[in-house]
C-alpha positions in Angstrom: -17.6 28.7 62.3 -14.5 30.9 62.9 -12.2 27.9 62.7 -14.0 26.8 59.5 -13.4 30.3 57.9 -9.7 30.3 58.9 -9.3 26.9 57.3 -10.9 28.1 54.0 -8.5 31.1 54.0 -5.4 28.9 54.5 -6.5 26.7 51.5 -7.5 29.7 49.4 -4.6 32.1 49.7 -1.9 29.8 48.0 -4.3 29.4 45.0 -4.6 33.2 44.7 -0.8 33.6 44.6 -0.6 31.0 41.9 -3.2 32.3 39.6 -0.8 34.4 37.5 1.9 31.8 37.2 2.7 30.5 33.7 3.0 26.8 32.9 6.7 27.3 32.5 7.0 28.7 36.1 5.0 25.7 37.4 7.5 23.3 35.7 10.5 25.3 37.0 9.0 25.0 40.6 8.5 21.2 40.0 12.1 20.8 39.0 13.4 22.7 42.1 11.0 20.7 44.4 12.2 17.3 43.0 15.8 18.3 43.7 15.5 20.3 47.0 12.6 18.9 49.0 12.5 15.9 51.4 9.6 13.5 50.6 8.4 10.0 50.3 6.1 9.0 47.4 4.2 5.8 47.0 3.2 5.4 43.4 2.1 3.0 40.6 3.7 2.9 37.2 1.3 1.8 34.5 2.4 0.6 31.0 0.6 -1.5 28.4 1.9 -4.8 29.9 3.1 -3.8 33.3 1.8 -2.5 36.6 4.6 -1.7 39.1 4.0 -0.4 42.6 7.0 1.6 43.8 8.2 3.7 46.7 10.6 6.6 46.2 12.3 8.5 49.0 14.3 11.7 48.5 16.3 14.0 50.7 19.5 16.1 50.9 22.6 15.4 53.1 25.6 17.7 53.1 24.2 19.4 50.0 24.1 16.1 48.1 20.8 14.5 46.9 20.2 11.1 48.3 17.3 8.9 47.0 16.0 5.4 47.4 13.7 3.5 44.9 12.0 0.2 45.9 10.0 -2.1 43.7 7.3 -3.6 45.9 6.3 -6.6 43.7 8.3 -9.6 42.7 11.9 -10.3 43.7 13.7 -7.6 45.7 14.9 -4.8 43.4 16.1 -1.5 44.7 18.2 1.5 43.5 20.1 4.0 45.7 21.4 7.3 44.6 24.1 9.4 46.4 25.0 12.5 44.4 25.8 11.5 40.9 26.2 7.8 41.5 23.3 5.3 41.4 23.7 1.7 42.8 21.4 -1.1 41.7 20.7 -3.9 44.2 19.0 -7.0 43.0 18.5 -10.4 44.4 20.2 -12.4 41.6 23.3 -10.5 41.0 26.0 -8.5 42.8 25.3 -4.8 43.4 26.8 -2.4 40.8 27.1 1.3 40.5 27.0 3.7 37.5 27.6 7.4 37.0 24.3 9.2 36.6 22.5 12.0 38.4 19.0 10.4 38.3 17.4 7.0 38.9 16.0 6.2 35.5 12.6 4.6 34.9 10.5 6.6 37.3 9.9 10.1 35.9 11.5 11.8 32.9 15.0 12.9 34.0 14.2 16.3 32.4 11.6 17.0 35.1 14.3 17.5 37.7 16.6 19.4 35.2 16.6 22.7 33.4 13.2 23.1 31.8 14.7 25.5 29.2 16.6 22.6 27.7 13.5 21.0 26.1 11.4 24.2 25.6 12.3 24.4 21.9 10.5 21.2 21.1 7.4 21.7 23.3 4.8 24.2 24.3 3.7 24.5 27.9 0.0 25.0 28.5 -1.9 25.2 31.8 -4.9 22.9 32.2 -7.5 22.6 34.9 -7.2 21.7 38.6 -8.2 18.4 40.2 -7.6 16.3 43.3 -5.1 13.5 43.3 -3.8 11.4 46.2 -6.0 13.5 48.4 -4.3 16.7 47.4 -5.3 19.6 45.1 -3.2 19.7 41.9 -2.6 21.8 38.8 -2.4 20.2 35.3 0.4 21.3 33.0 0.4 20.0 29.4 3.7 19.6 27.5 2.6 19.7 23.9 5.1 18.8 21.1 5.6 21.4 18.4 5.5 18.7 15.7 4.4 15.0 15.1 7.9 13.6 15.7 7.7 13.2 19.5 5.2 12.3 22.1 3.2 14.6 24.4 3.1 14.7 28.1 0.9 15.8 31.0 1.8 16.3 34.6 -0.3 17.2 37.6 1.5 19.2 40.3 0.7 19.4 43.9 -0.5 23.0 44.7 1.4 23.0 48.0 4.8 21.4 47.2 4.9 21.5 43.3 5.8 17.8 43.4 4.3 15.7 40.6 1.2 13.6 41.5 0.6 12.1 38.1 2.5 11.9 34.8 1.1 10.7 31.4 2.9 10.1 28.1 0.6 10.3 25.1 0.6 9.6 21.4 -0.6 12.2 18.9 -4.1 10.8 19.1 -4.1 11.0 22.9 -3.5 7.2 23.4 -1.9 6.6 26.8 1.5 5.0 26.6 2.7 5.3 30.1 1.4 6.7 33.4 2.9 7.3 36.8 0.2 7.8 39.5 1.0 8.8 43.0 -1.2 7.3 45.7 0.4 8.9 48.7 2.8 11.9 49.1 4.5 12.5 52.4 6.5 15.7 52.9 9.2 14.9 55.5 10.5 17.2 58.2 13.9 15.6 58.3 16.0 13.1 56.4 14.7 9.6 57.0 17.0 7.0 58.5 17.1 4.9 55.3 18.7 7.8 53.4 21.2 8.5 56.2 22.3 4.8 56.1 22.5 5.0 52.3 24.7 8.1 52.5 27.1 6.3 54.9 27.2 3.0 53.1 30.3 2.0 51.1 28.8 1.2 47.7 30.6 -0.6 44.8 32.8 1.5 42.7 31.4 2.9 39.5 31.7 0.4 36.6 34.6 1.5 34.4 33.5 2.4 30.9 35.4 0.8 28.0 37.7 2.9 26.0 35.9 4.1 22.9 37.1 5.8 19.7 35.4 8.8 18.1 32.6 7.8 15.9 33.1 7.2 12.2 32.5 9.5 9.3 28.7 9.5 9.1 26.1 12.2 9.7 22.4 12.9 9.9 20.8 15.0 7.1 17.6 15.5 9.2 16.7 15.7 12.9 13.5 16.9 14.5 13.6 20.5 15.9 15.6 20.6 19.2 17.3 17.3 18.9 21.1 17.4 19.4 23.9 14.9 19.4 25.1 14.2 22.9 27.5 11.4 22.4 29.2 9.9 19.3 31.7 7.1 19.6 32.8 3.7 18.3 33.3 0.5 20.2 33.4 -3.3 19.6 30.6 -5.5 20.7 31.3 -7.9 23.6 32.4 -11.3 22.2 32.7 -9.9 18.7 35.3 -8.2 16.6 32.7 -6.1 14.8 32.8 -2.4 15.4 29.6 -0.5 16.2 29.1 3.2 15.8 26.9 4.8 18.4 25.2 8.2 18.7 22.9 9.4 21.5 20.4 12.1 20.6 18.1 14.1 22.8 15.7 17.1 22.7 16.1 17.5 26.5 13.0 15.4 27.1 13.1 12.4 24.7 16.2 10.4 24.1 17.2 8.3 21.0 20.0 5.9 20.5 21.3 5.1 17.0 23.7 2.2 16.2 25.4 1.7 12.9 27.3 -1.5 12.0 28.5 -3.5 9.0 25.5 -5.3 7.5 25.3 -9.1 8.1 23.8 -11.7 5.9 20.8 -12.1 8.2 17.6 -10.6 6.9 16.5 -7.6 8.8 13.0 -7.3 10.2 10.7 -5.3 7.9 8.2 -4.2 10.6 8.5 -1.4 13.0 8.4 -2.4 16.7 6.7 -0.2 19.4 6.1 -1.3 23.0 5.1 0.9 25.9 6.1 4.0 23.9 9.6 2.6 23.2 10.0 2.2 19.4 12.7 0.3 17.5 13.4 0.5 13.7 16.0 -1.1 11.5 17.3 0.2 8.1 19.9 -0.9 5.7 22.0 1.8 4.1 24.5 0.5 1.5 26.6 -2.1 3.3 25.7 -0.7 6.8 22.9 -1.7 9.2 21.2 1.0 11.2 19.2 0.4 14.4 17.4 3.3 16.1 15.7 3.1 19.5 13.8 5.7 21.6 10.6 6.8 23.2 9.4 8.6 20.2 7.0 7.6 17.3 8.5 4.9 15.1 8.1 7.2 12.0 10.5 9.6 13.7 13.2 6.9 14.1 12.7 5.7 10.5 13.1 9.1 9.1 16.2 9.7 11.2 17.7 6.4 10.1 17.0 7.0 6.4 18.6 10.5 6.7 22.0 9.0 7.6 24.8 9.6 5.1 27.9 7.3 5.4 31.1 8.3 3.6 
């Protein structure tokens, strides 16, 4: 009986200390945990037309983050991150490296970043508690302030603050994407596979082509919190046609906009949405605009229609 009471106390006291924590503090703790802790996560990524089992391992060596992502189904496909360089290793092509501080396609990159950067476009609300992957968890809802972006839900482990489940939802609560952890292992030391990754000589980062500053065009409307991150101009591979490119983000969702000289080919009239990724096309004068992003199609269409080209 005494051992039983002690066990209850161990489980109960962390919860008492967390009762007064705001949703924002929970997310800040998640961000720090994703960057600082050493762990191995087995998970399933669910989309409308895909189910992907994955393993993700993370640690720190010499103050640098090192991570390894393995796709468990199909042909071998892995990604290794050392610091701000990610190398992709696939069976049918040579390994290549790019400059980025996160392995994309697992969780939103914003989860391991500065939560303040997307707070203007979302409200953070605490939900209930439940049990996931055999561990007690706290639900945090990330609710958009308008109808121009998707909502999110994330369940955080009470002990480590690491995410155990992540949902991306439409305005009417339709599930677009889900990441579900089936096992979380907190590691006492950096695993051998990360030590080997850190020592390995990976391919040099792919050199980015020289690009000019983007042309004289602007947005007359953007949703609250969205900012221009990149604006440039370059020529398509195998073509002499110039393409203007702009990257937008509210800190959580990202949008890419391309503007090029209109061709004679008829543009599709319908809006395309798949697994939360929307694509729209619009013709403005003699220019063709393509907008892509994980936001509602109506958002992309309004952004495209707001463009003014001098």
